C-alpha positions in Angstrom: 10.1 24.9 100.0 12.4 26.7 98.7 13.7 26.8 94.2 16.0 23.8 95.1 14.1 21.2 96.2 11.3 22.4 93.6 14.3 21.8 90.8 14.6 18.1 92.8 11.1 17.3 92.8 10.9 18.4 88.9 14.1 16.2 88.3 12.8 13.2 90.3 9.6 13.3 88.3 11.2 12.9 85.0 13.8 10.3 86.5 10.4 8.3 86.3 10.8 7.9 82.7 14.4 6.4 82.7 13.5 3.4 81.8 11.1 3.6 79.5 13.2 6.3 77.4 16.4 3.4 77.7 13.9 0.8 76.1 12.9 2.5 73.2 16.4 2.6 72.2 16.2 -1.6 72.8 15.3 -4.0 69.8 11.8 -5.6 70.0 11.6 -8.9 72.1 7.8 -9.3 70.8 7.2 -11.9 69.0 4.6 -12.3 66.6 2.4 -15.7 67.5 1.9 -17.7 66.1 3.2 -17.3 63.3 6.8 -16.6 64.6 8.0 -18.9 67.6 11.5 -19.1 69.7 13.0 -22.4 69.0 12.3 -25.0 70.9 14.7 -27.0 73.1 16.6 -30.5 71.5 15.0 -32.1 74.8 11.4 -30.6 75.2 8.8 -33.1 76.3 5.8 -33.2 73.4 3.8 -35.3 71.5 4.0 -39.3 71.8 5.0 -40.9 68.4 5.4 -44.8 68.0 8.3 -45.3 65.5 8.4 -48.1 63.2 12.0 -49.8 62.3 13.6 -49.5 58.5 11.4 -52.2 57.4 8.4 -50.6 58.3 8.0 -53.4 61.5 6.0 -51.7 64.5 8.5 -51.8 67.7 6.2 -51.9 70.1 5.9 -55.3 71.3 3.1 -55.5 73.7 5.0 -55.5 77.2 2.8 -52.7 78.8 5.8 -51.5 80.3 5.0 -47.8 80.1 1.3 -48.5 81.0 2.9 -49.8 83.7 5.6 -47.3 84.9 3.3 -44.0 83.8 2.2 -42.4 87.0 -0.7 -40.5 86.0 -2.1 -43.8 84.5 -2.8 -42.1 81.3 -1.4 -45.1 79.1 -4.2 -47.9 78.1 -2.1 -51.4 75.8 -2.7 -54.7 75.3 -0.6 -57.1 73.2 -1.4 -60.0 70.7 0.2 -62.9 69.1 1.6 -62.0 65.5 0.2 -63.9 62.8 2.2 -65.9 61.4 1.4 -64.9 57.4 1.5 -61.1 58.1 4.1 -60.1 62.0 3.8 -56.2 62.5 7.0 -56.2 65.2 9.9 -58.3 64.6 8.6 -60.5 68.2 5.9 -62.8 69.6 3.6 -60.1 70.3 2.9 -56.9 69.6 0.5 -53.7 70.0 -2.9 -54.5 69.3 -4.5 -51.1 71.3 -1.9 -48.6 72.5 -4.2 -45.5 73.8 -3.1 -42.3 75.6 -5.4 -39.9 77.5 -4.2 -36.3 77.0 -6.0 -35.5 79.7 -3.7 -37.2 82.8 -0.5 -37.0 80.5 2.4 -34.8 82.1 5.0 -35.7 79.9 7.6 -37.0 82.3 8.8 -39.5 79.6 8.9 -42.2 82.0 7.5 -43.9 79.2 10.1 -43.6 76.6 12.6 -45.3 80.0 11.4 -48.0 80.2 10.4 -49.4 77.2 12.8 -51.2 76.1 13.0 -51.4 72.5 12.4 -47.0 72.2 9.1 -47.8 70.7 7.6 -45.0 72.3 9.0 -41.7 72.2 8.2 -37.6 72.7 8.2 -35.8 69.7 8.9 -31.4 70.6 5.3 -30.9 69.6 2.7 -29.3 72.5 0.3 -27.0 71.3 -2.2 -28.7 70.6 -5.9 -28.6 71.7 -9.3 -30.6 72.4 -13.1 -29.2 71.2 -13.7 -32.8 72.9 -12.7 -34.7 75.5 -12.6 -38.7 73.2 -9.8 -36.2 70.8 -7.7 -35.8 73.7 -7.1 -39.6 73.9 -5.2 -40.3 71.0 -5.1 -44.5 69.5 -2.7 -46.9 68.4 -4.3 -45.7 64.7 -2.9 -42.0 65.3 -0.1 -42.6 67.2 2.2 -45.0 64.8 4.4 -42.9 61.7 3.4 -42.8 58.7 4.8 -45.4 56.0 7.1 -42.5 55.8 8.6 -42.2 59.4 6.9 -38.8 59.6 4.1 -38.3 62.9 0.6 -38.3 61.8 -0.7 -35.0 61.8 -4.0 -34.3 63.1 -6.3 -30.7 62.9 -5.6 -29.6 65.9 -2.5 -29.6 65.8 -0.1 -26.8 65.0 3.0 -28.5 63.9 6.3 -26.3 62.8 9.7 -27.7 61.1 11.9 -29.3 63.5 9.2 -30.6 65.6 9.8 -34.4 65.1 13.3 -34.2 65.0 15.5 -36.0 68.3 12.9 -37.2 69.6 12.6 -37.5 73.5 16.9 -36.9 73.1 17.6 -36.4 76.4 16.6 -39.9 76.9 19.4 -40.9 74.7 22.0 -39.2 77.3 21.4 -41.9 79.5 23.5 -44.8 79.9 23.3 -48.5 81.1 24.1 -49.0 84.8 25.5 -45.3 84.6 28.8 -46.9 83.1 30.7 -43.6 81.4 32.1 -45.7 78.2 28.7 -46.1 76.9 28.4 -42.3 77.4 27.7 -41.3 73.7 27.4 -44.4 71.9 24.8 -45.3 69.8 22.2 -48.1 71.9 18.8 -48.4 69.3 18.3 -49.3 66.6 17.3 -46.8 63.1 13.7 -45.5 63.0 12.0 -45.0 59.6 13.0 -42.3 58.0 15.6 -41.1 60.2 17.4 -43.7 60.5 19.9 -44.1 63.9 19.7 -40.7 65.4 22.5 -39.2 67.1 23.4 -39.8 70.3 23.9 -36.8 73.0 28.0 -37.1 73.8 27.1 -35.4 77.6 30.7 -34.7 78.7 32.4 -37.2 76.8 34.6 -36.8 73.3 32.0 -38.0 71.4 30.0 -35.9 71.0 27.6 -33.8 67.7 26.1 -31.0 69.4 25.5 -29.4 65.9 23.6 -32.4 65.3 21.6 -32.9 68.2 20.9 -29.3 68.8 22.5 -29.0 72.0 24.9 -27.0 73.9 28.0 -27.2 76.3 26.8 -25.7 80.1 30.0 -23.2 79.5 28.5 -21.6 76.1 25.5 -20.9 77.7 26.1 -20.2 81.3 29.5 -18.4 80.7 28.4 -15.2 83.1 28.0 -18.3 86.0 31.2 -19.4 85.6 34.9 -18.2 87.6 37.1 -16.0 85.8 39.3 -18.4 85.6 37.1 -21.1 83.7 36.3 -17.6 81.4 38.0 -17.9 77.6 40.4 -15.5 77.7 38.4 -13.9 74.3 35.4 -13.0 76.3 36.9 -11.2 79.3 36.9 -7.7 79.9 36.3 -5.3 76.8 37.1 -7.8 74.3 35.0 -9.9 76.0 31.9 -7.2 75.7 33.1 -6.8 71.8 32.9 -9.9 71.2 29.2 -9.4 73.0 28.2 -6.7 70.9 29.4 -9.1 67.7 27.2 -12.0 68.7 24.0 -9.8 69.7 24.4 -7.9 66.2 25.1 -11.3 64.4 21.3 -12.7 66.1 19.7 -9.0 65.1 20.5 -9.7 61.6 19.6 -13.4 61.4 15.9 -12.6 63.1 15.9 -9.6 60.7 16.2 -12.1 57.6 14.0 -14.2 58.8 10.8 -11.5 59.1 11.3 -10.1 55.6 11.7 -13.8 54.6 8.4 -14.2 55.7 6.8 -11.2 54.7 7.9 -11.7 51.3 6.0 -14.7 51.6 2.8 -13.6 52.5 3.2 -10.8 50.5 3.7 -13.3 47.5 0.3 -15.5 48.9 -2.3 -12.7 49.0 -0.9 -11.1 45.9 -1.5 -15.0 44.0 -4.5 -15.7 46.2 -5.8 -12.2 44.7 -5.1 -13.4 41.1 -7.1 -16.5 41.8 -9.7 -14.6 43.5 -9.5 -11.8 39.9 -9.3 -15.2 37.4 -12.3 -16.6 39.0 -14.6 -14.2 38.6 -13.3 -13.0 35.2 -13.1 -16.0 33.9 -14.7 -16.5 30.2 -18.2 -18.5 29.6 -19.2 -17.5 32.8 -22.8 -15.4 33.0 -22.1 -12.5 35.6 -25.9 -12.6 35.5 -27.3 -15.2 36.3 -29.2 -16.3 39.0 
């Protein structure tokens, strides 16, 4: 083996570290879970909720269509006639018994599609675990929203801000019989605490992406479009500059959020230390007493 071959072997050995050195200069993508979480999709399928009308009455009429359409057979419903003096729902019947077994549920959202009154929808919460099988069976008392319209938050559930917004948003983009005339039109009643939720516009011009949290496909998958479909400002060097600016803006936003979290964490620790110091050194307490 000559000198040239030895140098070539050494360079090939060092070349194995090329990818490592490249990643050392790239921004970190690790999230400090569970303190920090990535944003959830607008159509995220999670834990169910039973909604109320804006006057406080329950939307469920006990028709049992959700239980009949469920492919996993995880929903059990029994309806009962509304009491004349204190009706629970506007109809003749209401859901007297409503149970969902989350050991079976596959979050397909078919129950939401089948519900004629939009009583049952799915939130974005999917991080909940159980220590026994009984906790996995949610009853009506746990599924019906509170008096202010917000979902009940159980001890084993990790609710975060926004998990209760745009429940089952994907279902709201559908239209009766596939007619495009109904696309983007509100076809449901208001919900307690949220009012009339915004519909998704689909491909129509009646869309409010800021309210629904959705993004047009041309923005998300621009790299997969044909050249003639990509805006001129996003092509070539101008496109590279635009993407670099977008990435820098996202990184700045992440850094600001991290600074805010660290600031809140330091303030909480400082308050906890001050509270503990106040308890230990409070007057009137005999430190030497048993």
